[in-house]
C-alpha positions as CSV (number, residue, x, y, z in Angstrom):
1,M,113.5,185.1,135.6
2,S,113.5,181.4,136.6
3,V,114.4,180.4,133.1
4,G,117.5,182.5,133.1
5,L,118.5,181.3,136.6
6,C,118.1,177.6,135.6
7,V,120.2,178.1,132.4
8,A,122.9,180.0,134.3
9,I,123.3,177.3,136.9
10,A,123.3,174.5,134.4
11,F,125.7,176.2,132.1
12,A,128.1,177.2,134.9
13,L,128.1,173.7,136.3
14,F,128.7,172.2,132.9
15,M,131.6,174.6,132.1
16,G,133.0,174.1,135.6
17,A,133.0,170.3,135.1
18,L,134.7,170.6,131.7
19,S,137.4,173.0,133.0
20,G,138.8,170.6,135.6
21,A,139.3,173.4,138.1
22,D,143.1,173.4,137.8
23,D,143.1,177.2,137.3
24,P,141.0,179.6,139.3
25,N,140.4,181.6,136.2
26,D,138.6,178.6,134.7
27,L,136.0,178.6,137.5
28,F,135.6,182.4,137.2
29,T,135.1,182.0,133.4
30,A,132.5,179.3,134.0
31,V,130.5,181.5,136.4
32,V,130.7,184.5,134.2
33,G,129.7,182.5,131.1
34,G,126.8,181.0,133.0
35,L,125.6,184.4,134.1
36,A,125.9,185.7,130.5
37,M,123.9,182.7,129.1
38,G,121.3,183.1,131.8
39,L,120.9,186.8,131.0
40,V,120.4,186.0,127.3
41,F,117.9,183.3,127.9
42,G,116.1,185.2,130.6
43,L,115.7,188.3,128.5
44,T,114.6,186.2,125.6
45,A,111.9,184.6,127.7
46,Y,110.8,187.9,129.1
47,S,110.5,189.5,125.7
48,E,108.5,186.6,124.4
49,R,106.1,187.0,127.3
50,L,105.7,190.6,126.5
51,R,105.0,189.8,122.9
52,Q,102.3,187.3,123.8
53,R,100.6,189.8,126.1
54,R,100.6,192.4,123.4
55,L,99.2,190.0,120.8
56,K,96.5,188.9,123.3
57,R,95.6,192.5,124.0
58,L,95.2,193.2,120.3
59,G,93.2,190.0,119.8
60,L,95.7,188.5,117.3
61,W,96.8,185.5,119.4
62,N,94.6,182.6,120.4
63,G,97.1,180.8,122.6
64,S,97.7,177.8,120.3
């Protein structure tokens, strides 16, 4: 969850800085893009955690 939030904030700020804020739609696009990127990164991190738990439970992952 925190990975997705950090990525969303960073991406939204980066896109907002690039847009120049001349048009209100640019800011909206930056926020929506940040949320989308945060969702992708957050779900990827969550699925990786689930994969690691499953492998530990099966005894196939040693943590290295």
